[in-house]
C-alpha positions in Angstrom: -0.4 0.1 -0.1 1.0 3.3 -0.8 2.5 5.3 2.7 3.7 8.8 2.1 6.0 10.6 5.0 5.4 13.5 6.0 7.6 15.4 3.0 5.2 13.5 0.5 1.8 14.8 2.9 3.0 18.2 2.3 3.7 18.1 -1.5 0.0 16.5 -1.5 -1.5 19.1 0.7 0.6 22.1 -1.1 -2.8 23.5 -3.2 -4.5 26.9 -2.5 -7.8 25.6 -0.6 -5.3 23.9 2.0 -2.6 26.7 1.8 -5.6 29.4 2.8 -7.2 27.2 5.3 -3.4 26.8 6.8 -3.4 30.8 7.0 -7.2 31.3 8.6 -6.4 28.8 11.2 -2.2 30.5 11.9 -4.4 33.9 11.9 -6.9 33.2 14.1 -4.2 31.1 16.4 -6.0 27.6 16.4 -5.2 24.2 15.9 -6.5 22.7 12.5 -6.8 19.7 10.5 -8.0 18.2 7.9 -9.7 14.4 9.5 -11.5 11.3 8.2 -12.4 10.1 4.7 -10.1 12.7 2.7 -6.8 11.9 4.8 -7.8 7.7 4.4 -8.6 8.5 0.4 -5.0 9.9 0.2 -3.8 6.5 1.7 -5.7 4.5 -0.6 -5.1 6.8 -3.5 -8.9 7.6 -4.3 -10.3 11.2 -5.7 -11.8 12.6 -3.0 -13.1 16.2 -3.0 -15.2 16.5 -0.2 -13.0 18.3 2.6 -13.9 17.5 6.4 -11.8 20.4 8.9 -11.8 20.0 12.3 -10.6 23.0 14.6 -9.5 23.0 17.8 -11.8 26.2 19.1 -15.1 27.7 17.3 -15.3 25.9 13.2 -18.1 28.1 12.6 -16.2 31.2 12.8 -13.0 29.5 11.1 -15.6 28.7 8.3 -16.4 32.4 8.4 -13.2 33.9 7.7 -11.7 31.2 5.3 -14.8 32.2 2.8 -14.1 35.9 3.3 -10.3 34.8 2.6 -11.7 33.2 -0.6 -13.7 35.5 -2.1 -17.2 36.1 -3.9 -17.1 32.8 -5.7 -16.9 31.2 -1.9 -20.5 30.0 -0.6 -20.9 29.7 3.3 -23.8 27.6 4.9 -23.8 27.5 8.8 -25.5 24.7 10.8 -25.4 26.8 14.2 -27.6 23.8 16.0 -24.9 20.9 15.0 -22.3 23.7 15.2 -21.1 22.9 11.8 -20.5 24.9 8.5 -20.1 24.2 5.1 -18.1 25.9 2.1 -18.7 25.4 -1.2 -16.2 26.6 -3.8 -15.5 25.3 -7.1 -16.2 21.4 -7.0 -14.7 21.4 -3.5 -17.2 21.1 -0.7 -15.2 21.7 3.0 -16.9 21.3 6.3 -15.7 22.8 9.2 -16.8 21.5 12.8 -15.0 22.3 16.6 -13.3 19.1 18.1 -15.6 18.1 20.3 -16.6 15.4 22.6 -19.8 13.1 22.8 -21.7 10.7 25.4 -25.1 9.1 24.0 -28.1 8.0 26.0 -29.3 4.3 25.2 -32.6 5.3 23.2 -31.0 7.5 21.3 -28.4 7.9 18.7 -28.3 11.2 19.0 -25.3 12.7 21.3 -25.0 15.5 23.5 -21.9 17.3 22.4 -19.4 19.0 24.5 -16.5 21.6 23.2 -13.1 18.4 23.3 -10.0 18.3 21.9 -8.3 16.7 19.0 -7.6 13.2 20.9 -11.7 13.6 21.9 -12.6 14.3 18.5 -10.7 11.2 17.2 -12.2 9.1 20.0 -15.6 9.6 18.6 -14.8 8.6 15.3 -16.5 5.5 14.3 -13.3 3.5 12.4 -9.8 3.8 12.7 -9.3 4.2 9.3 -11.3 7.2 9.6 -9.7 8.9 12.7 -6.6 9.7 10.6 -5.8 13.3 10.8 -3.4 15.7 8.9 -2.5 19.2 10.8 -2.9 21.8 8.6 -0.7 24.7 10.7 2.3 26.1 9.3 4.7 24.8 11.9 3.0 21.4 11.9 1.6 21.3 8.2 1.6 18.1 6.8 2.3 15.8 10.3 -0.3 13.0 10.7 -1.7 12.1 14.0 -2.7 8.4 14.1 -3.1 7.6 17.4 -5.3 4.2 16.7 -2.7 2.9 13.9 -5.5 3.5 11.3 -2.5 3.3 9.0 -1.5 0.2 9.8 -5.4 -0.9 9.5 -5.1 0.7 6.0 -2.3 -1.5 5.1 -4.0 -5.1 6.5 -7.6 -4.2 5.1 -8.8 -4.3 8.3 -12.3 -2.2 9.9 -11.8 -1.4 13.2 -13.4 1.1 15.6 -10.9 3.3 17.7 -12.3 2.5 21.1 -14.3 -0.9 22.6 -16.8 -2.0 19.7 -19.5 -2.4 21.6 -19.8 0.8 22.9 -19.3 2.0 19.6 -21.7 0.3 17.9 -24.2 0.6 21.0 -23.9 4.2 21.3 -24.9 4.6 17.4 -26.2 1.5 15.9 -26.0 3.3 12.5 -22.2 2.2 12.6 -23.2 -1.1 12.4 -24.0 -0.6 8.5 -21.1 1.7 8.1 -18.9 -0.8 9.4 -20.3 -3.6 6.9 -20.5 -0.9 3.9 -16.6 0.0 4.3 -15.6 -3.3 4.4 -17.8 -3.8 1.1 -16.7 -0.8 -0.8 -13.0 -1.1 0.1 -13.1 -4.8 0.2 -11.8 -4.9 3.8 -12.2 -7.5 6.6 -14.2 -7.0 9.3 -11.7 -7.4 12.5 -13.2 -10.2 14.7 -13.8 -8.5 18.1 -15.6 -5.6 15.9 -17.6 -8.2 14.3 -18.4 -10.0 17.2 -19.7 -6.6 18.5 -21.8 -6.1 15.1 -24.2 -9.7 16.4 -23.9 -8.7 20.2 -25.8 -5.6 19.1 -27.7 -6.4 16.2 -31.0 -4.9 17.9 -29.9 -1.6 18.7 -30.1 -1.1 14.7 -34.0 -0.7 15.3 -33.8 2.8 16.5 -32.2 3.6 13.7 -34.6 5.7 10.4 -35.6 3.2 7.9 -33.8 6.4 5.5 -31.0 6.2 6.7 -30.5 2.4 7.0 -31.3 2.4 3.3 -29.1 5.5 2.4 -26.2 2.6 3.5 -28.0 -0.3 2.0 -28.0 1.4 -1.3 -23.6 2.2 -1.2 -23.6 -1.5 -0.4 -25.6 -2.6 -3.3 -23.5 0.2 -5.4 -20.3 -1.4 -4.1 -17.9 -3.0 -6.8 -19.3 -6.8 -5.3 -22.0 -5.9 -3.3 -22.4 -9.7 -2.6 -20.0 -9.2 0.2 -21.9 -6.6 2.3 -25.0 -8.8 2.3 -23.0 -11.7 2.9 -21.8 -9.5 6.3 -25.0 -8.5 6.8 -26.3 -12.4 7.0 -23.7 -13.6 9.2 -23.9 -10.8 11.7 -27.9 -11.2 11.9 -28.4 -7.5 10.5 -30.0 -8.9 7.4 -32.8 -10.8 9.1 -33.7 -7.5 10.9 -33.8 -4.8 8.1 -34.4 -7.3 5.1 -36.2 -10.4 6.4 -37.8 -10.8 3.0 -34.1 -11.5 1.3 -33.2 -14.3 4.6 -36.4 -16.1 3.5 -34.8 -17.1 0.5 -32.3 -18.9 2.3 -31.9 -22.3 2.6 -32.7 -25.4 0.2 -35.6 -27.9 0.9 -35.5 -31.5 -0.4 -38.2 -33.9 -0.5 -37.8 -37.5 -2.4 -34.1 -36.7 -2.8 -35.0 -33.8 -5.2 -33.9 -30.2 -4.0 -34.7 -27.2 -5.5 -31.8 -23.7 -6.3 -30.6 -21.9 -3.4 -32.3 -19.1 -3.3 -30.6 -16.0 -1.7 -26.9 -16.9 -3.0 -28.1 -17.1 -6.5 -29.9 -13.5 -6.1 -26.4 -12.5 -4.5 -24.5 -14.0 -7.9 -27.2 -12.3 -10.2 -26.6 -8.8 -8.2 -22.4 -9.0 -8.8 -23.1 -10.3 -11.9 -25.3 -7.3 -12.7 -22.9 -4.8 -11.2 -20.3 -5.8 -13.7 -22.5 -3.9 -16.3 -24.5 -1.1 -14.6 -24.0 1.7 -11.6 -27.9 2.3 -12.2 -28.7 1.8 -8.6 -32.5 1.0 -9.3 -31.3 -2.1 -11.9 -29.4 -3.3 -9.4 -32.5 -3.4 -7.0 -34.7 -5.0 -9.7 -31.3 -7.7 -9.6 -32.1 -7.9 -6.0 -35.3 -8.3 -6.1 -35.9 -10.6 -9.1 -36.8 -13.7 -7.6 -38.2 -12.2 -4.4 -41.7 -13.8 -4.8 -40.2 -17.7 -4.9 -40.6 -18.5 -0.9 -44.2 -17.3 -1.5 -44.4 -19.4 -4.8 -42.8 -22.6 -3.8 -44.8 -25.9 -4.3 -43.8 -29.7 -4.6 -45.4 -31.4 -7.4 -45.0 -35.4 -8.4 -44.3 -34.7 -11.6 -42.4 -31.3 -12.2 -40.8 -31.5 -8.5 -40.2 -28.1 -7.2 -42.0 -25.3 -8.5 -42.4 -21.5 -8.1 -45.3 -21.0 -10.8 -46.1 -17.0 -10.9 -43.0 -16.0 -8.8 -42.6 -13.3 -11.3 -45.9 -12.0 -10.8 -46.1 -12.1 -7.6 -42.5 -10.8 -6.9 -43.9 -7.7 -9.0 -46.3 -6.9 -6.4 -43.9 -7.5 -3.7 -42.1 -4.7 -4.6 -44.3 -1.5 -4.2 -44.7 -3.4 -0.6 -41.0 -3.7 0.1 -40.7 0.5 -1.0 -43.0 1.4 1.2 -42.4 -0.1 4.3 -38.5 0.7 3.4 -39.7 4.3 2.8 -38.2 4.1 -0.2 -39.4 6.4 -3.5 -43.1 5.4 -4.9 -42.9 7.1 -8.1 -41.3 6.1 -11.3 -38.3 4.2 -9.8 -40.8 1.8 -7.9 -42.5 1.3 -10.8 -39.2 0.5 -12.9 -38.0 -2.0 -10.7 -41.8 -3.7 -10.3 -41.5 -4.1 -14.3 -38.4 -5.6 -14.3 -39.5 -7.8 -11.7 -42.6 -9.0 -13.2 -41.3 -9.3 -17.0 -37.9 -10.9 -16.0 -38.9 -14.3 -17.1 -40.0 -13.3 -20.4 -36.5 -13.1 -22.1 -35.6 -16.3 -20.6 -38.5 -17.9 -21.7 -37.9 -16.6 -25.5 -34.5 -17.6 -25.5 -35.3 -21.0 -24.3 -37.6 -22.0 -27.2 -37.4 -20.6 -31.0 -36.9 -16.6 -31.3 -39.9 -16.2 -33.2 -40.4 -12.6 -34.4 -44.3 -12.4 -33.4 -42.4 -13.0 -29.2 -40.1 -10.5 -29.6 -42.2 -7.8 -31.2 -44.5 -8.4 -28.3 -41.7 -8.3 -25.6 -40.5 -5.0 -26.9 -43.6 -3.6 -27.1 -44.5 -4.3 -23.4 -40.7 -3.3 -22.2 -40.7 -0.2 -24.1 -37.6 2.2 -23.0 -36.7 -0.6 -21.0 -36.1 -3.2 -22.9 -32.4 -3.0 -22.7 -32.5 -3.1 -19.1 -34.4 -6.2 -19.2 -32.1 -8.0 -21.2 -29.2 -6.9 -18.8 -31.2 -8.6 -16.2 -31.9 -11.2 -17.8 -28.2 -12.1 -18.4 -27.4 -11.4 -15.3 -29.8 -14.2 -14.5 -27.9 -16.6 -16.1 -26.0 -18.6 -13.6 -26.1 -22.2 -14.5 -23.1 -24.4 -13.4 -24.6 -26.2 -16.6 -21.4 -24.3 -19.2 -23.2 -25.9 -22.2 -27.1 -24.8 -20.7 -25.4 -21.5 -19.7 -23.9 -21.1 -23.5 -27.2 -21.9 -25.0 -28.9 -19.2 -23.3 -26.1 -16.7 -23.8 -26.3 -17.6 -27.7 -30.2 -17.1 -27.7 -30.0 -14.2 -26.0 -27.5 -12.4 -29.1 -30.3 -13.6 -31.1 -32.8 -12.0 -29.2 -31.0 -8.8 -29.0 -30.0 -9.1 -32.7 -33.9 -9.6 -33.5 -34.8 -6.8 -30.9 -32.5 -4.1 -33.2 -33.9 -5.5 -36.4 -37.4 -5.2 -35.4 -37.3 -2.1 -34.0 -35.4 -0.8 -36.9 -38.2 -2.0 -39.4 -41.7 -1.9 -37.7 -40.8 0.8 -34.8 -42.4 -1.1 -32.2 -40.9 0.6 -29.1 -44.0 2.1 -27.2 -46.2 2.5 -30.2 -49.3 3.3 -30.7 -51.6 1.3 -33.2 -52.0 3.7 -36.3 -55.4 3.8 -36.0 -56.5 5.6 -33.3 -60.0 5.1 -31.0 -61.5 8.1 -32.6 -60.7 7.6 -36.1 -62.4 4.4 -35.3 -65.5 5.8 -33.9 -65.9 8.2 -36.7 -65.3 5.7 -39.1 -67.9 3.1 -38.6 -70.5 6.0 -36.6 -69.6 4.3 -32.9 -70.2 5.8 -29.5 -67.5 4.8 -27.3 -68.1 1.3 -26.0 -66.0 -2.0 -26.1 -66.1 -2.8 -29.2 -63.8 0.5 -30.2 -61.2 -0.8 -28.0 -61.8 -4.5 -28.9 -61.0 -3.4 -32.8 -58.0 -1.2 -31.6 -56.7 -3.9 -29.7 -57.2 -6.3 -33.2 -54.9 -3.6 -34.5 -52.2 -3.8 -32.5 -52.3 -7.7 -32.1 -52.0 -7.9 -36.1 -49.2 -5.6 -35.7 -47.2 -7.6 -33.2 -47.7 -10.8 -34.5 -46.4 -9.5 -37.9 -50.1 -9.8 -39.9 -49.9 -6.1 -41.2 -46.9 -3.4 -41.1 -47.3 -0.8 -38.7 -48.5 1.8 -41.1 -51.9 3.8 -41.0 -53.3 2.6 -44.6 -52.6 -0.8 -43.8 -54.6 -0.8 -40.3 -57.3 1.0 -41.8 -58.1 -1.9 -44.5 -57.2 -4.6 -41.3 -60.0 -2.6 -39.1 -62.3 -2.7 -42.1 -62.0 -6.4 -43.0 -62.6 -7.8 -39.2 -65.4 -5.0 -38.2 -67.0 -6.9 -41.5 -67.0 -10.5 -40.0 -68.1 -8.5 -36.8 -71.0 -7.4 -38.9 -70.1 -3.3 -37.9 -69.9 -1.5 -41.6 -68.7 2.2 -42.2 -70.3 5.2 -41.9 -71.0 6.5 -45.6 -69.7 10.2 -44.6 -66.6 9.1 -43.4 -66.0 7.1 -46.7 -66.5 10.4 -48.3 
């Protein structure tokens, strides 16, 4: 791992922003440090634009002085209730806070805050790798303060709390989610004593708001290998509390010597597969939930063995309930996830049989603009250990994708509306609004999707007249003039 010495840290921090912070601190005669994630990411050689500054003194006072030094292009926001201030300047966000010490009551994660020293401030940090501080005062500029051997933990890729982990997690249970999130994002290991404290304090997560839990859960889902986070959440018992619908997918039931696929680890494999191809959070959620209806639809059949009929439809209905329970957005994002969960079997069924133009047209029509995401999900869902079967599916998916492209270019099916609308049908046959109008319109749509007629107005008009005549419906003479 990259371990810069003080000379190198001085060079890395020798920027106009940090020099102005240093000058401001010296002018106010305040101790000042850059802390937390920015320092950690220097050692991990990761880019970071969010800068956290701890001042031994009044953080808001220093933020105001620093803003004046930057001039008109700097924007200051003061949060007096929290004793913090944020300065936005070009692409940077610099947060100032006074060094503090914290104490907690058992029924809240909101601390009682008092002014403190740098040591107090580092003691309250969640993990040793986030407790690193670099002095910005001119006499000590670039000096690393690392009381908990955070640099060694970075080298060893260990997540560990600065103080006794049971107290750390009990005081602020959200740190348990952050512990697993950092381990997942950075591909680090959780220290054994720290992990034991996760297990012992898991019930404390119940005092955390669903929104704060979701924020950490989304960061796990967006990690390079999200399965790592879900496995750790499961191992320590948090997953059963925050996401019981997922743990319901665990295990394999065997009857008469036949077992079904293990659904939980299959789901995590699908999530990892899709993470290689997209950073779309909601598409990753669709991967996580694509088989969520299977536990409710699992049945034993003496002939078919284990079945999960309509699990996609059941799962689609569960999505809205999960989003509501989790206090996630009940808008187009939820509808998008539900739609993909409900449709995820369609391309697989097509790929497992002869790939007909009619089936592909209907798939394209029903999926609309989400067709590419649906195909990405379905390809990620191919986790068979049978390499011959897996190759067969992937080859057929390539055929489906090509047909989708060809039919879209030729027939303009995606999101199409029948070229003869309801008003034209009513005028043509002198009909009032009624079921017959909808029936005739549906006939045109089906004929186009089945390839009977092209997606063109005159072809649709001729077709609808033929079908109407068969139903004993005759054209309005006025409309034919």
